[in-house]
C-alpha positions as CSV (number, residue, x, y, z in Angstrom):
1,M,4.0,-44.2,60.5
2,D,6.9,-46.3,59.4
3,Q,6.2,-48.3,56.2
4,E,8.3,-51.2,57.7
5,I,6.0,-51.4,60.6
6,F,2.6,-50.8,58.9
7,N,1.6,-50.9,55.3
8,E,-1.2,-52.1,53.0
9,N,-0.1,-55.8,53.4
10,N,-0.9,-55.5,57.1
11,I,-4.6,-54.6,56.7
12,E,-7.6,-56.9,56.1
13,L,-10.9,-55.2,55.4
14,N,-14.5,-56.3,55.7
15,L,-13.9,-59.6,57.6
16,A,-16.9,-61.7,58.5
17,R,-17.8,-62.0,62.2
18,E,-15.8,-64.7,64.0
19,S,-15.0,-65.7,67.5
20,K,-12.6,-63.6,69.6
21,S,-10.0,-66.4,69.6
22,A,-10.2,-66.8,65.8
23,A,-9.8,-63.0,65.3
24,I,-6.8,-62.9,67.6
25,L,-5.3,-65.9,65.8
26,R,-5.9,-64.1,62.5
27,A,-4.1,-61.0,63.7
28,G,-1.2,-63.1,64.9
29,E,-1.1,-65.1,61.7
30,L,-0.9,-61.9,59.6
31,L,2.0,-60.7,61.8
32,R,3.7,-64.0,61.2
33,K,3.0,-64.2,57.5
34,N,4.5,-60.7,57.1
35,G,7.7,-61.5,58.9
36,Y,7.2,-59.7,62.2
37,V,7.0,-62.7,64.5
38,R,7.7,-66.4,64.8
39,S,4.7,-68.7,65.2
40,E,5.3,-69.0,69.0
41,Y,4.2,-65.4,69.4
42,L,0.7,-66.4,68.5
43,E,0.5,-68.6,71.6
44,G,1.6,-65.5,73.6
45,M,-1.3,-63.5,72.1
46,A,-3.8,-66.1,73.0
47,K,-2.5,-66.4,76.6
48,R,-2.5,-62.6,77.0
49,E,-6.1,-62.5,76.1
50,Q,-6.9,-65.3,78.6
51,S,-5.2,-63.4,81.4
52,L,-6.5,-59.9,80.6
53,T,-8.8,-58.7,77.8
54,T,-7.1,-56.6,75.1
55,Y,-10.4,-54.7,74.5
56,V,-9.6,-51.1,75.1
57,G,-13.0,-49.4,74.5
58,N,-14.6,-47.5,71.7
59,G,-15.0,-50.7,69.6
60,V,-11.2,-51.4,69.5
61,A,-9.1,-54.3,70.7
62,I,-5.3,-54.3,70.6
63,P,-4.2,-58.0,70.8
64,H,-0.5,-58.6,71.6
65,G,1.7,-61.2,73.2
66,L,2.8,-61.5,76.8
67,P,6.1,-60.0,77.7
68,E,7.9,-63.4,77.9
69,Y,7.0,-63.9,74.2
70,I,9.0,-60.8,73.0
71,P,12.0,-63.0,72.0
72,Y,9.7,-64.4,69.2
73,I,9.3,-61.0,67.7
74,L,11.6,-60.6,64.6
75,K,10.9,-56.9,64.1
76,S,8.2,-54.4,65.2
77,G,5.0,-54.6,63.3
78,L,1.3,-53.7,63.3
79,V,-1.7,-55.2,61.6
80,M,-5.3,-54.0,61.5
81,L,-8.4,-56.2,61.0
82,Q,-11.7,-54.6,60.2
83,Y,-14.9,-56.4,61.3
84,P,-18.0,-54.4,60.2
85,E,-20.3,-56.7,62.2
86,G,-17.9,-56.8,65.2
87,V,-16.2,-59.5,67.3
88,D,-17.6,-60.3,70.8
89,F,-15.0,-59.6,73.4
90,G,-17.3,-60.6,76.3
91,E,-18.9,-58.4,78.9
92,G,-21.0,-56.6,76.3
93,N,-17.8,-55.4,74.5
94,T,-17.7,-55.6,70.7
95,A,-14.6,-54.8,68.8
96,Y,-14.9,-53.6,65.2
97,V,-11.3,-52.8,64.8
98,L,-8.5,-55.2,65.9
99,I,-4.9,-53.8,65.9
100,G,-2.4,-56.6,66.4
101,I,1.0,-55.4,67.7
102,A,4.4,-56.9,67.9
103,G,6.9,-54.5,69.4
104,K,10.6,-55.0,69.8
105,D,12.5,-53.1,72.5
106,D,10.4,-50.0,73.4
107,E,9.0,-49.4,69.9
108,H,5.7,-50.9,70.8
109,L,5.1,-48.3,73.5
110,E,5.4,-45.6,70.8
111,L,3.1,-47.6,68.6
112,L,0.5,-48.0,71.4
113,S,0.5,-44.3,72.2
114,T,-0.1,-43.3,68.6
115,I,-2.9,-45.8,68.3
116,A,-4.4,-44.8,71.6
117,L,-4.5,-41.2,70.5
118,V,-6.3,-42.1,67.3
119,C,-8.7,-44.6,68.9
120,Q,-9.7,-42.5,71.8
121,D,-11.6,-40.4,69.3
122,E,-14.9,-42.2,68.5
123,E,-15.1,-40.5,65.1
124,N,-11.7,-42.0,64.1
125,V,-12.8,-45.5,65.2
126,T,-16.0,-45.1,63.1
127,R,-13.9,-44.1,60.1
128,L,-11.7,-47.1,60.6
129,K,-14.8,-49.3,60.9
130,L,-16.3,-48.0,57.7
131,A,-13.1,-47.4,55.7
132,L,-13.3,-48.9,52.2
133,S,-9.7,-48.7,51.3
134,K,-6.4,-49.7,52.9
135,Q,-5.0,-46.3,52.0
136,E,-7.7,-44.6,54.0
137,I,-6.9,-46.9,57.1
138,I,-3.2,-45.9,56.8
139,Q,-4.1,-42.2,56.7
140,I,-6.4,-42.4,59.7
141,L,-3.9,-44.4,61.8
142,A,-1.2,-42.0,60.9
143,G,-3.3,-39.3,62.4
144,G,-4.0,-37.5,59.1
145,D,-7.4,-36.9,57.6
146,A,-8.4,-39.3,54.8
C-alpha cells in the first residue's frame, strides 16, 4: 500500500473504549492532522454515520464522509484505530478496528476493496485487533503476513 496514503503516522494503537461518535471524530481528526482532509470533512463523516452505519462486520467499521464532502479531501488517505475493548456501533455490533478513509477520485474504491479483502478474513481482523506494533498493522493491511 502506498506510503503517501497509509503509514505509521496514520495508526493509533490500544485506544480506550469511547463512544461511536468520539471514535469517528478521532479517525477524522487524524486524517485532518496528517493533511488528507480539511476540517469540514469530519462533519461529512458524522453525517454519513447518522444516515447509514459504517460498521461492515467482523468487528470492523470503515467511517468515511458523504459524497458531497469529497471536495474537502486534499489527498487520499487511510487511518486505522485499534480499540481492544471495542466501540459500540449499535444493534449489538462492536468494532475493534476502525479504518477511516478519505478517497479522492476513484482511489477510495481501490482502498476499500483492499481493506474489504483483508477484513473479510476473521483471522486478519483478530490480528489487527491484537497487533502490538504499527509495522505489524501495515503488513496485515498490505495483505502480507506479519
